C-alpha positions as CSV (number, residue, x, y, z in Angstrom):
1,M,-88.5,-44.6,21.4
2,N,-86.3,-47.7,21.5
3,S,-83.3,-47.4,23.7
4,V,-79.9,-48.0,22.0
5,H,-78.1,-51.0,23.5
6,Y,-74.3,-51.1,23.5
7,S,-72.6,-54.4,24.1
8,Q,-69.8,-55.1,26.6
9,P,-67.0,-55.2,23.8
10,F,-68.1,-51.8,22.6
11,W,-67.6,-50.2,26.0
12,E,-64.3,-52.0,26.5
13,F,-63.2,-50.6,23.1
14,V,-64.2,-47.1,24.1
15,I,-62.6,-47.2,27.6
16,F,-59.3,-48.8,26.4
17,S,-59.1,-46.4,23.4
18,A,-59.5,-43.4,25.8
19,V,-56.8,-44.8,28.1
20,K,-54.4,-45.3,25.2
21,I,-55.1,-41.8,23.9
22,V,-54.4,-40.2,27.3
23,C,-51.2,-42.3,27.9
24,V,-49.8,-41.7,24.4
25,F,-50.5,-38.0,24.6
26,A,-48.9,-37.8,28.1
27,V,-45.7,-39.7,26.9
28,L,-45.5,-37.6,23.7
29,M,-45.7,-34.3,25.6
30,F,-43.1,-35.5,28.1
31,I,-40.7,-36.5,25.4
32,V,-41.3,-33.2,23.5
33,A,-40.6,-31.2,26.7
34,Y,-37.4,-33.0,27.5
35,A,-36.2,-33.2,23.9
36,V,-35.8,-29.4,24.2
37,W,-33.7,-29.9,27.3
38,V,-31.6,-32.6,25.6
39,E,-31.1,-30.3,22.6
40,R,-29.9,-27.5,24.8
41,K,-27.6,-29.9,26.7
42,V,-26.2,-31.5,23.5
43,S,-25.5,-28.1,21.9
44,A,-23.8,-26.9,25.1
45,A,-21.6,-30.0,25.2
46,I,-20.6,-29.6,21.5
47,Q,-19.9,-25.9,22.1
48,D,-18.0,-26.5,25.4
49,R,-20.5,-24.7,27.7
50,R,-22.8,-25.7,30.5
51,G,-26.4,-25.4,29.1
52,P,-29.4,-25.3,31.5
53,N,-28.2,-25.9,35.0
54,R,-30.1,-23.4,37.3
55,V,-33.6,-24.9,37.6
56,G,-33.5,-28.3,39.3
57,I,-30.7,-30.8,39.3
58,F,-28.8,-30.6,36.0
59,G,-31.5,-28.2,34.9
60,L,-34.1,-30.9,34.7
61,L,-36.9,-28.5,35.7
62,Q,-36.0,-26.1,32.8
63,P,-38.9,-27.4,30.6
64,L,-41.4,-26.6,33.4
65,A,-39.9,-23.1,33.8
66,D,-40.1,-22.5,30.1
67,M,-43.8,-23.6,30.1
68,I,-44.6,-21.2,32.9
69,K,-42.8,-18.4,31.1
70,A,-44.7,-19.1,27.9
71,F,-48.0,-18.9,29.7
72,L,-47.2,-15.7,31.6
73,K,-45.6,-13.7,28.8
74,E,-47.8,-11.1,27.1
75,D,-49.6,-12.5,24.1
76,F,-49.0,-9.6,21.7
77,T,-50.7,-9.5,18.3
78,P,-49.2,-6.8,16.0
79,G,-51.7,-4.4,14.4
80,H,-50.7,-5.1,10.8
81,V,-51.2,-8.9,10.8
82,R,-54.2,-10.8,9.3
83,K,-55.6,-11.8,12.7
84,A,-57.7,-14.8,12.0
85,Y,-55.0,-16.6,10.1
86,F,-52.4,-15.3,12.6
87,W,-54.2,-17.1,15.5
88,L,-55.0,-20.2,13.5
89,A,-51.5,-21.0,12.2
90,P,-49.8,-22.2,15.5
91,A,-52.7,-24.7,16.0
92,I,-52.3,-26.1,12.5
93,V,-48.6,-26.7,13.1
94,M,-49.2,-28.6,16.3
95,I,-52.3,-30.7,15.6
96,P,-51.0,-33.0,12.7
97,S,-48.3,-34.5,15.0
98,L,-50.9,-35.4,17.5
99,L,-53.1,-37.0,14.9
100,T,-50.3,-38.9,13.2
101,V,-49.2,-40.7,16.3
102,A,-52.6,-42.5,16.5
103,I,-51.7,-45.1,13.8
104,I,-48.2,-45.9,14.9
105,P,-48.0,-49.3,16.7
106,F,-45.9,-48.6,19.8
107,G,-46.1,-52.1,21.1
108,S,-47.5,-55.6,20.4
109,Q,-50.4,-56.0,22.8
110,L,-51.3,-55.9,26.5
111,G,-53.7,-58.7,27.2
112,N,-56.1,-58.7,24.2
113,Q,-55.6,-55.0,23.5
114,K,-53.4,-54.0,20.5
115,M,-50.9,-51.2,21.4
116,V,-52.0,-48.9,18.7
117,I,-54.8,-46.3,19.0
118,A,-56.2,-46.8,15.4
119,D,-55.2,-49.9,13.5
120,L,-55.9,-48.7,10.0
121,N,-55.4,-50.8,7.0
122,V,-54.4,-47.7,5.0
123,G,-52.2,-46.4,7.8
124,I,-49.4,-45.0,5.7
125,L,-51.8,-43.1,3.4
126,Y,-53.4,-41.5,6.5
127,T,-49.9,-40.6,7.8
128,F,-48.8,-38.8,4.7
129,G,-52.2,-37.1,4.3
130,I,-52.0,-35.7,7.8
131,V,-48.3,-34.9,7.9
132,S,-48.5,-32.8,4.8
133,L,-51.0,-30.5,6.7
134,G,-48.4,-29.4,9.2
135,V,-46.4,-27.3,6.7
136,Y,-49.5,-25.4,5.8
137,G,-49.4,-23.8,9.3
138,I,-46.0,-22.4,8.5
139,V,-47.1,-21.1,5.1
140,L,-50.2,-19.6,6.8
141,A,-48.0,-18.0,9.5
142,G,-45.8,-16.4,6.9
143,Y,-48.8,-15.0,5.0
144,A,-50.7,-13.9,8.1
145,A,-47.7,-11.9,9.5
146,N,-48.0,-9.5,6.6
147,S,-44.3,-8.9,6.8
148,K,-41.5,-9.6,4.3
149,Y,-39.2,-12.0,6.3
150,P,-42.1,-14.2,7.6
151,F,-43.5,-14.2,4.1
152,L,-40.2,-15.4,2.6
153,G,-40.1,-18.1,5.2
154,G,-43.6,-19.3,4.2
155,I,-42.7,-19.3,0.5
156,R,-39.5,-21.3,1.3
157,S,-41.6,-23.7,3.4
158,S,-44.1,-24.4,0.6
159,A,-41.5,-25.2,-2.0
160,Q,-39.5,-27.3,0.5
161,M,-42.6,-29.2,1.4
162,I,-43.5,-30.1,-2.2
163,S,-40.0,-31.0,-3.2
164,C,-39.3,-33.2,-0.2
165,E,-42.7,-34.7,0.4
166,V,-42.9,-36.1,-3.1
167,A,-39.5,-37.8,-2.6
168,M,-40.5,-39.0,0.9
169,G,-43.7,-40.6,-0.4
170,M,-42.0,-42.3,-3.2
171,S,-39.2,-43.6,-0.9
172,V,-41.6,-45.8,1.1
173,V,-43.3,-47.3,-2.0
174,P,-40.7,-50.1,-2.2
175,V,-41.2,-50.9,1.5
176,F,-44.9,-51.5,0.9
177,L,-44.2,-53.4,-2.3
178,L,-42.2,-55.9,-0.2
179,V,-44.7,-56.0,2.7
180,G,-47.7,-56.2,0.5
181,K,-50.0,-54.2,2.8
182,L,-50.4,-50.6,3.9
183,N,-51.0,-51.4,7.6
184,L,-48.1,-50.4,9.8
185,G,-48.7,-53.3,12.1
186,E,-48.1,-55.6,9.1
187,V,-44.9,-53.7,8.4
188,V,-43.6,-54.6,11.9
189,A,-44.7,-58.2,11.5
190,Y,-42.8,-58.5,8.2
191,Q,-39.6,-57.5,9.9
192,A,-39.7,-60.3,12.4
193,G,-37.3,-63.3,12.1
194,G,-33.8,-61.8,12.2
195,W,-31.8,-58.6,11.9
196,L,-31.6,-58.8,8.1
197,Q,-35.3,-58.8,8.0
198,W,-35.3,-55.2,9.0
199,L,-36.2,-53.0,6.1
200,V,-33.2,-50.7,6.6
201,F,-31.1,-53.6,5.3
202,K,-33.5,-54.6,2.5
203,Q,-34.2,-51.0,1.3
204,P,-31.2,-48.9,2.2
205,L,-31.8,-46.4,-0.6
206,S,-35.4,-45.9,0.6
207,F,-34.1,-45.3,4.1
208,V,-31.5,-42.7,3.0
209,I,-34.1,-40.8,1.0
210,F,-36.6,-41.0,3.8
211,V,-34.2,-39.7,6.4
212,V,-33.1,-36.7,4.4
213,A,-36.6,-35.8,3.4
214,M,-37.7,-36.2,7.1
215,F,-35.1,-33.6,8.1
216,A,-36.5,-31.2,5.5
217,E,-40.1,-31.9,6.4
218,T,-39.4,-31.1,10.1
219,N,-37.4,-28.0,9.2
220,R,-34.4,-29.3,11.0
221,M,-30.8,-28.5,10.2
222,P,-29.3,-28.6,7.7
223,F,-32.7,-27.8,6.1
224,D,-34.1,-25.2,8.5
225,L,-34.5,-22.7,5.6
226,P,-38.0,-21.4,6.5
227,E,-36.6,-20.1,9.8
228,S,-32.9,-19.5,9.1
229,E,-31.9,-16.8,11.6
230,Q,-29.0,-15.4,9.7
231,E,-31.1,-14.7,6.6
232,L,-34.7,-14.3,7.8
233,A,-34.3,-13.3,11.5
234,G,-36.3,-16.3,12.5
235,G,-38.6,-16.5,9.4
236,Y,-42.2,-17.3,9.7
237,N,-42.4,-17.0,13.5
238,V,-40.8,-13.5,13.8
239,E,-44.1,-11.8,14.8
240,Y,-45.2,-14.4,17.3
241,S,-44.8,-14.3,21.1
242,S,-45.9,-16.1,24.2
243,M,-47.9,-19.3,23.8
244,K,-48.3,-18.9,20.0
245,F,-44.6,-19.0,19.6
246,A,-44.4,-21.9,22.0
247,L,-46.8,-23.9,19.9
248,F,-44.5,-23.5,16.8
249,F,-41.6,-24.5,19.0
250,L,-43.3,-27.6,20.4
251,G,-44.8,-28.5,17.1
252,E,-41.3,-28.9,15.6
253,Y,-40.3,-31.3,18.4
254,A,-43.6,-33.2,18.2
255,A,-43.0,-33.6,14.5
256,M,-39.5,-34.9,15.2
257,T,-40.8,-37.4,17.7
258,V,-43.5,-38.7,15.4
259,A,-41.0,-38.9,12.5
260,S,-38.6,-40.9,14.7
261,A,-41.5,-43.3,15.7
262,L,-42.4,-43.7,12.0
263,M,-38.8,-44.4,11.1
264,V,-38.6,-47.1,13.8
265,T,-41.8,-48.7,12.5
266,L,-40.8,-48.6,8.8
267,F,-37.2,-49.5,8.9
268,F,-36.0,-50.8,12.4
269,G,-38.5,-53.5,13.2
270,G,-40.9,-51.4,15.3
271,W,-41.4,-52.8,18.8
272,S,-39.6,-56.1,18.0
273,L,-36.1,-57.3,18.5
274,P,-34.8,-60.5,16.9
275,I,-33.7,-61.9,20.3
276,G,-35.6,-64.8,21.8
277,D,-39.3,-64.3,21.2
278,L,-39.2,-60.5,21.3
279,D,-40.2,-60.4,17.6
280,Q,-43.5,-62.1,18.3
281,P,-46.6,-60.6,19.9
282,A,-46.5,-60.6,23.7
283,T,-48.5,-63.2,25.5
284,T,-48.0,-61.7,29.0
285,I,-48.3,-58.2,30.5
286,G,-44.6,-58.1,31.1
287,G,-43.8,-59.0,27.5
288,G,-46.1,-56.3,26.3
289,L,-44.5,-53.6,28.5
290,L,-41.1,-54.8,27.3
291,H,-42.1,-54.3,23.7
292,I,-43.2,-50.8,24.5
293,G,-39.9,-50.1,26.2
294,I,-38.0,-51.5,23.1
295,F,-40.0,-49.2,20.8
296,L,-39.4,-46.1,23.0
297,A,-35.6,-46.9,23.2
298,K,-35.3,-47.1,19.5
299,M,-37.3,-43.9,19.0
300,L,-35.2,-42.0,21.5
301,V,-31.9,-43.1,19.9
302,I,-33.2,-41.7,16.5
303,L,-34.5,-38.5,18.2
304,F,-31.1,-38.0,19.8
305,T,-29.4,-38.5,16.4
306,I,-31.7,-35.8,14.8
307,I,-30.7,-33.4,17.6
308,W,-27.0,-34.2,17.3
309,V,-27.0,-33.6,13.5
310,R,-28.3,-30.1,14.0
311,W,-25.0,-29.0,15.7
312,M,-22.7,-30.9,13.3
313,L,-23.7,-29.9,9.7
314,P,-23.9,-26.5,8.0
315,R,-27.2,-25.2,6.4
316,F,-27.7,-26.0,2.8
317,R,-28.3,-23.2,0.3
318,Y,-31.9,-22.9,-0.9
319,D,-31.0,-23.9,-4.5
320,Q,-29.0,-26.9,-3.2
321,L,-32.1,-28.2,-1.4
322,M,-34.3,-27.8,-4.5
323,D,-31.7,-29.6,-6.6
324,L,-31.5,-32.4,-4.0
325,G,-35.2,-32.9,-3.9
326,W,-36.1,-32.6,-7.6
327,R,-33.0,-33.7,-9.5
328,R,-31.5,-36.3,-7.2
329,F,-34.0,-37.9,-4.8
330,I,-37.1,-38.1,-7.0
331,P,-35.3,-39.9,-9.9
332,L,-33.5,-42.2,-7.4
333,A,-36.8,-43.0,-5.6
334,L,-38.5,-43.8,-8.9
335,A,-35.6,-46.0,-10.0
336,N,-35.8,-47.8,-6.7
337,I,-39.5,-48.4,-7.1
338,M,-38.9,-49.9,-10.6
339,A,-36.0,-52.0,-9.5
340,T,-38.0,-53.4,-6.5
341,A,-41.0,-54.1,-8.7
342,A,-38.8,-55.9,-11.3
343,V,-37.2,-58.1,-8.6
344,L,-40.5,-59.0,-7.1
345,W,-42.0,-59.8,-10.5
346,M,-39.0,-62.1,-11.3
347,W,-39.3,-63.9,-7.9
348,S,-43.1,-64.4,-8.4
């Protein structure tokens, strides 16, 4: 049999891709762990209390303590649940966030390596295809629990997903009409050349619709209806304990982190800053690291804002959310698409 020969560039691609996957996963998990700590500290400050302060300086080791507790607690499965679906649901919630981060350009380049795991030409289609799967985990958890409150949470989640995901998908269409390509790296390149090139200024309506739909997609206040404690006692995750519950919890924060990264890429210039040559691909290792730092700084600001909003706004009623999605945002997004297409047609 003939031996298969792999060239040097192939092995470079494999090795660097593996390094990027490990680094991105490590950073994502670190941010997710400490986003929980930040949430608890922010909520404590708003409510005039201390928050975590027992484990480590300023409670900085609290995420580690929570992780140990989640692993050591009894993993209890109630007898009345549908076991196969019950075990599968937490994984389905967590996995989409890990897959979506693969196509987000978190920097320009280091040497000759692009700072993106998978530079897909249809990146945004991949994103929406994968992101939509996360809510199925919540629906499945509600069904598998075989209990009324989790089931109601799953029903709410499915309706919320459909109403807001349609609006979210339509909101980014004008963005890609302007850019002319579906590659997220090209979206960042389009926004180079000045602050006003950022798409948040060119498509403010798209940005507003995307932000509100993102809050609903990640089940964050004021749209945390699938798990509203006052009505559903925790909703879809009532029957879960130990590491299964932790996966739901971490999945929410991972989804928030990826949504923040996507928002930075689509509307805030990605890794670029219109200062000096910081909106051009890096030619040095230092410049490449600086671009990664810029991207992370923007992402963390948006992540903090998402956390802050939770403790400042009351929860919407369910009918208000449905009305917002179907009767407000979808017509607005459609009108924005038509207006953008008309303007581009006149300019051409």
